[in-house]
N, C-alpha and C positions, 0 to 999 in steps of 0.2 A: 397523548403519549407519542413517542418517536424520538427525534433528536431534540435535546433541550439546549437552549441558548443560555450559557452561563457567562454573564458579564460581571455582575456584582455578586459578591459573596463567595466566589471560589477562592479568592485571595483577599486578605483584609486591606491591602494597599493597592494603589494604582500600579501599573497600568491596567486598563480594561483588557480582558482576555475573551476573545471570541472562541468558544469551545463547543463543538457539536458532539454531544455524547449520546450514544445509542441506548434506547430502552425498547421494551417489547410492545407490540401492538396486540390487541385482542384477536386471537386466531379465529374467533367466531365470525369476524368480519370477512374472512377469506373463504368461508364455506357457505355457499348459497343455500345449502340444505338447512342451515341453522338460522337463517334470516327469516324473521317473522313476516306475515302477509302484508303488513303495513310498512315494512322497512324496505329501503331501496338498497339494491346490491351495488356496491361500489366497484369500479373497474380496477381491481388490483392486478398487477403483473408480478408474479412471484418467481424469484430466482434463488437458486442455491449456489453458493460459491464453495469450492473445495480447494484448500491450499495446503500443500505440504511444505513447511518451512524448516529451517535448520533447528529451531528451538521448539516451535509448536506446529501441530497439524490441526486444522480447524475447518469446520463447515458452518457457514452462517447463512441462514435463510432470510431474505429480505423481500419486502413487498412495496411496490411503487403505486401510489394512487395516480392513475393516468390523467386525472382531472387537475389535481393540484401540482403534480410533478414531484411531490415529496416522497422520499423513500424511508421506510420504516424497517427496523430489524425485528424479525419474528422470533428467531431462536438461534442459539449458538451451541456448538459442541466443540470443545477444545481439549486436545490431548498433547502430551509431550512427545516430540518426535523421537527422543532417546528411548522411548518405550516400544518402538517398533520391534517386532519380534526378530530374533537373530535368524540368519539363513539356515534353512533345513538342508539336509543332505541332497545333493543334486541340483540345488538352486544356484544360479549364477549371480554374483555380486556385480552390479553394473555401475555403482557409484557410491559415494559417501557424503555425509553431511560435513559441514565445516568442522564439527567436533568428532569426526572420524567414526560416525555410526554407519555401519554397513547397510546397504539397501539392495533388496532383490525385487524383481517384478512382482512376485507372489506376495511378499511381505508388505510392500507399498500398497498393492491393490486391496489387501485385507484391511489395512489401516484406513484407507480412503473409504471403503465400504462401511466400516464401523462408525466413522465420524459423521458421514452423510446420513446413515440410518439413525444415528443418535440425535442429530438435529431435527430430523423429521418426526421422530418419536416424541421428542420434547414438545414439539408444536402440535402434536396429534394430527399431522398431515400425512397424506399418502403420496405416492408417486404421481397420481392423477392431479394432485393439487399444485405440483411444481410445474411451471411453464418452461423453465430453461435451467441448465446447469453450466457453470463456467469453471474450468479447472486452471490452476496456476501453481507454480512452485518457486520457492526461493532457494531450493537446494541445487544450485548450479555451480556454487563456488568450488565444491569438491569434485566436479566432473572434469574429465580430461578431453572429451571429444563430443562432436555433434551427435554421434550415435548414442552416447550415454544420455544426453538430453532427450533424444528421441525415445529412448526406452522409458524414461520417466513419464513422458507424455502418454505413451501407450499404457503404462501402469495406472496412471490417474484415470484414464478413460475406462480401463477394465474394472477398476474399483467402483466407478459410478454404475457401470452395467451390472456388477454384482449386487449393488444396492437396488436394482430394479429400474434404473433410468434407461430408457430406450435411446438409440442413436439420434433419433429425430429431435430429442430435447437437448442435444448438444451441437446442433448444426442450424444455420439460419433457415428461416421459412422461405418458400418460393412464391407463395400466394397468401393473401390475407385469410383465406378459408382454413389455413392450417392453424390459425389462432382460435381460441374460444370466441364465441359470438360476441360476448360482452367487450372484447378487446379489439374487434375488427375495425371499429370506427377510429381507432387511435393509431393504427399503422399507416405510414405514408408510402408503403411499398408500391402503390399504383402511381405515385408521383416521382419517385426517385429510387435509386438503388444504393445498397451499402457498398461504398467504394474504398473501404479501409480506414476512413476517417472516424475517430472516436472523440466525441465532444469537440468537434471542430478542429482536430489536430491530425495531420498526416504523419505517419512514422518516417524515420530516416530511410532514404532510398539505398539500394545496394545491399551488401552483406550486413548481417547483424552486427551492431556496434558493441553491445554488451550482452552477456548471457542472460541478464535479467531485464531485458528490454520490455517484455510484457508486463513485468511488475511495475515498471515506471509508468507504463501506459495506464494500467489499472488504477494505481494510486492517484494519478493525476485526475482521472475521471471521477474517482471516489471522493476526492476532496472537493471537486466541483459540485457534486450533488449534495454532499454533507454540508457545504457552506450555505445551502439554501435555508438552513435553520438558523443562520446568523445574519448579521448586518453586512457581512463582507461580500462584495461581488468578486468571487474568485473565478475569473475567466481569463482569457489571454490578454496580455502576456502574463505568464506566471512561472513560478518555480515550485515544484513539489519535492518534498524530502520525506522518504519513508525510512524511519529508524527501526527496521527489523534487526535481526542478527546481522544481516548484510545490508549495505546501503543501496537504495534504489531511488529513482526520481528522474525528473527531466525539467528542462527549461524551454519554454515556448516563446515565440515572438508574437507580433500582433498583425501578421499578414492575414488577408481575407480573400476568399471565404474560409480558407483553412490556414491555421497557424502552422509553422514549421518547428520542428524540434531543433533548437540551436545549442542545446547542452544536455548531457547525460551524466548521471551520478552513479558511482559504483564503489565497491570496496567493503570495508568493515564499518559497522555502526554499533548496534547493540552488543556485538562481540567484544568491543573495547571494554564496555562496562562489565560484561560477563567475565572477562579475563581478570579484571581487578578483584572481583569477589571470589574467584577460584583460588586466590592466594590466602583466603581465610578458611576457617573450619566451619563456615556457615553453610557451604554447599559442597556437593560432590566434585572432586577434582576432574572427573570426566563426565561431561554432560550437565554440570551445574550451571545455573543462570541466576541473574538478579531476581527473576520471578520466584525463586525458591526461598528468598529471604523474607522473613516476617519482621516488620519494623518494631522496635522495642522502645521503651521509654529511656530517656537519657538526655543530658544537656548537650545541645547541638553546639559544636565549636566551628563557627563559620570561617574564622580566620585559618584554622588548621585545614579545613576543607579546601579553601582557596589555594593554600600552599601545595597540597597534594595534587590538586587538579592541574596546577601549573607543571608539577613534576611529571604527571601522566602525559601531558601534552608535549613534553620534550620528545616522546617516543611516537607521537601521532603525526603522520605525514599527510598533508593535504596539498595536492598539486595537480597540474595537468598530467594525465596519463602519458608517459613518454612513448615515442615511436619505438617500434621493435620489440615490445613486450607482448606476451600472450596472456598474462594475468596481472592484475593489480588488486591488492587487498584480497587475494585468493580467487577473485572472480575473473573468469575468462573474458578477455576484451580484444577488440580489433581496432587499434588506434588508426591504422591506415584507412579502414572503412569509415571511421568517424571523420577523418579529414576529407575524404571524397564526398561525404554526405553533408559537409559543412557543419558538423556537430562538434562542439568543444567538450571533451571528455574529462571530467573531474573525478579524481579518486581519493579515497581515504584508506590509509594503511597504517600498520604498526610495524615499523622496520620494513622489511621486504617480504611481502606476502605473509605477514603475521610473525615474522622471525623474532620480534621483540616482545611477543605476548608474555613470555616468562617474566620480563622486567615489570610488566603491569601487575602480575601476580604478587611479586615481591612488595610492590607499593601497597597493595591491598592488605597484606599481612602487617605492614608497618602502621597503617591507619588504625587497625583494631588494637594493635599493641599500645598505641598512644591515646586512642579515644574509644568510640563506641559505634553502634550500628547507625544511629541517626546521622552522625558525622560522615560515615562511610557513604550512605545513600545521598546525602547532600553533595558530597564530592562528585558523585556520578552525575547528579543534576547539572553541576557546573561543567563537567566534561562534555556532556551532550550539547549544552548551550554553546560552549566554545567551538565545538565541531561545526555547529550551524553557522556561527559567526564567520568562521574561517572559510567555509564553503561559499557563502554568499559574498564575502569580500573578494574572493578570487573571481567569482562570476561577474561581479561588478567591475573589477579591474579589467576584465576581458570584454567589457561593454556588452554583455549578454543579459545583464540584469540592470534595471534602472528604477527610478522612482515610480514608474508606471506599473511595475511588476507586482503582482499579488504573490504572497508567500503562503504555502500550505504545508503543514507538518502533520504526520501521522506515524504510527508505530510505537511500540511499547517504550523505546528508549528516547522518545521525543515529546511525549505528551503527559507523562506521569510525574508525580511529585511536584517539585517547584520548577520544573523545566520550562513550562510556558512563560512564567514570569521572568526567569533568567534569560531566556531567549530574546524576549522583547527588549529587555534592558541592554543586552549585548549588541543587538542589531541597531538599537538607537545610537550606540557609540559610533557606528559607521557613518552616520549622518547622510544616509541616502534618501530616506523618507522623512517628510515633515512630521508625521506621526505613524510610527511603525504599527501601533495597535489597530489602526484603521486599514491596514493592508495585509494583516496576517490572520490566519485561522488555523485552529488545531482540531483535527477530526479523528474520532475513534473509528476503528475498523475501516480505514480508507480503502484497503484492497478489496474487501468484501463488497463495499458499496460500489467500487469500480466495476466489479463483476456484474452487478445489476445494470449499470449503465452500458457496459459492453454488450450485454444481451439485448438491451433496448436498441442500441445503435445497429447491431447486426440484423435486427428484425424491423428496423425503421419505425420504431415506436417513439414518437416524439411529442413534446409539449411546447409548441412554438410560442405560446403566451408566456412561458417560463423557461427561456432558453438556457442551455448549459454550454452551448457552443458560441462562437463569436467573441468579441472583445468586451472588456470591462465597460460597463455603462452604455453598451451598444445594443442594437436590436438583434433579433433572431436572423440567422444567415440562411434560412430555408430557401428563400427566393434566389439568393446568389448560388446556392448549391445546385438547384434545378437548372438555372441558366448555364452554369459551368458544365454540368453533365450533358446538356443538350448540345452545347458547342463542341464537346469532345466526342459526340456521337454515341454516348452511352444510353441516351433515351430517344425514343421515337418522337 
């Protein structure tokens, strides 16, 4: 059980698709009390991720076997963010989702508490069974200031505490004795310190480049660990693309011991497809998403889908984020900081900060008037694949993506339906890689997996024999890291 490598059988025709799909692990393996006298207790490191996104709020509990380095999903609890309760009298609204759902500290904390407790209850785990909790949010597009982002972080932490998680399980350890005895031999905290690098990548220096920088960091790390269940060596240099409601991701180079972030992605992603379906009667006009649609039987009209996908892309803008703007694709950005950090900032928008979303809604209505649900969904598959192609073409034109670069895709609007097959086909048209299918991986729950990796990095829990840092086809960089920290005076 765990992540399944789906190469043959997922699609009837080539190309081969490397797809890491999550399944549950037997929770009895995580509870020493349930292990028989002749059974060996495996060194699992259990992490809960909590993410409040524009469309979904979820908690996913994962467990990493510290001997094999492989990460398993234990349980999931997923809810729609639009169902967050409305503000009560006296509560202050500090921000909104991209779909204008109002958020208060109290309402967010309660939602986080409920999804985290839900994930633990499903797995029959208690707070004592969780070693670490990582919090993140994709709801920064509707925020106007750093203070609002700060309030979200506070709300997430408060929700975790309301679920019974102590502060010590949300901050790095100082000594190995803070870990359970079975895990103490796997921490390298006596040899090096956590210096901010996650999976061998240092974040951009200076002020934050994009509001969802942490999302990009987490999904990159998550795709790296998810790829261990496939044949793809997804390490540096790489590009990660997270097709949530908003776009997140980063592009790394191949410098050692740590790679640098040479590109960031931001703007709209799944929101493009959500906008199309909102023009139909299939979903609610406010808060509706592709997730709400149940596919029905009907003859798929691929030619009509291609026609409407091209029409949709007339309104989709993919370009370098221009200087002087504070938002792109509704996401707060700082192009000047990106330039100083040597990071190329690529954005995806519909008009200007979503100004042409209504045009996409009209196209959605036309598709259903002329055809059916299968054609509508296939249109969206083409749209996402074309966004991927345009993003990577721009990155390649700017010489920050090459044939050495590994490609990782995650998020609901990037890995479902026929999207993986179409993405590979469209990337093959760019003629960058000899065989795109040998350089691309699709990973489910990339952000949650990234949370498990983030927790390990913060607590120096490594698996040098199965490295996730360093370059593709290269060795572990542990020795280089120790040498670097000694030269910088960080170690005695």
